C-alpha positions as CSV (number, residue, x, y, z in Angstrom):
1,M,-4.6,-46.0,-112.3
2,K,-3.3,-43.3,-110.0
3,K,0.5,-43.0,-109.5
4,G,1.8,-41.9,-106.2
5,N,5.2,-40.3,-105.4
6,K,8.3,-42.0,-106.6
7,H,10.5,-43.1,-103.7
8,Y,14.3,-43.4,-103.6
9,L,15.8,-45.5,-100.9
10,S,18.7,-43.9,-99.2
11,N,21.7,-43.5,-101.5
12,C,20.9,-46.8,-103.3
13,E,19.9,-47.0,-106.9
14,V,16.6,-48.6,-105.9
15,K,13.5,-46.9,-107.2
16,A,10.0,-47.7,-105.8
17,E,6.6,-46.4,-106.9
18,T,3.3,-46.4,-105.0
19,L,0.1,-47.1,-106.9
20,I,-3.5,-47.0,-105.8
21,L,-5.6,-49.4,-107.9
22,E,-9.2,-50.7,-107.7
23,G,-10.2,-54.3,-108.4
24,D,-9.1,-57.8,-107.4
25,P,-5.7,-57.3,-105.6
26,K,-4.1,-60.4,-107.2
27,D,-5.0,-59.4,-110.7
28,M,-4.3,-55.7,-110.3
29,I,-0.8,-56.3,-108.8
30,C,0.2,-58.8,-111.5
31,D,-1.2,-56.6,-114.3
32,A,0.6,-53.5,-113.0
33,A,3.9,-55.3,-112.6
34,N,3.7,-56.8,-116.0
35,E,2.6,-53.5,-117.7
36,M,5.4,-51.5,-115.9
37,H,8.1,-54.1,-116.7
38,V,9.3,-54.0,-113.1
39,D,12.6,-55.6,-112.2
40,V,11.3,-57.3,-109.0
41,L,7.9,-57.4,-107.3
42,V,7.9,-57.3,-103.4
43,V,4.7,-58.5,-101.7
44,G,3.8,-59.3,-98.1
45,S,2.4,-62.5,-96.7
46,R,0.1,-62.5,-93.7
47,G,0.8,-66.2,-93.1
48,H,-2.8,-67.6,-93.2
49,G,-3.0,-71.3,-92.5
50,M,-4.0,-73.8,-95.1
51,I,-7.7,-73.7,-94.4
52,K,-8.0,-69.9,-94.6
53,R,-5.7,-69.9,-97.7
54,A,-8.0,-72.5,-99.4
55,F,-11.1,-70.3,-98.8
56,L,-9.6,-66.8,-99.3
57,G,-6.8,-67.6,-101.7
58,S,-3.3,-66.2,-101.4
59,V,-2.4,-63.0,-103.3
60,S,1.3,-63.7,-102.9
61,N,1.0,-67.2,-104.2
62,Y,-1.1,-66.1,-107.2
63,C,1.5,-63.4,-108.0
64,A,4.3,-65.9,-107.8
65,H,2.7,-67.9,-110.5
66,H,1.4,-65.2,-112.8
67,V,3.9,-62.3,-112.7
68,K,6.6,-62.2,-115.4
69,C,9.4,-60.8,-113.1
70,P,11.1,-62.2,-110.0
71,I,9.1,-61.9,-106.9
72,L,10.1,-61.5,-103.2
73,I,7.5,-62.6,-100.7
74,V,8.1,-61.0,-97.2
75,K,6.6,-62.8,-94.2
76,S,5.7,-61.1,-91.0
77,P,8.2,-61.7,-88.2
78,K,7.2,-64.3,-85.7
79,E,6.2,-62.9,-82.3
80,S,8.5,-63.9,-79.5
81,H,6.9,-65.1,-76.3
């Protein structure tokens, strides 16, 4: 596991850390979050439809059911036409 730089957001007391991991994303994210005892896990969602999600799986959905901390799933903004 490689640890990146620690990031501090503005003047807030929020600390974030970047990790570069190898392996299945859903397992690696959950394992790292659980091992590091993080306060909250923030993951993105690409918004795949039901069919793609059924075949590819959903990393954010897996994490929501397997991580031991609260999770925030951030969706991409809808494109305005």
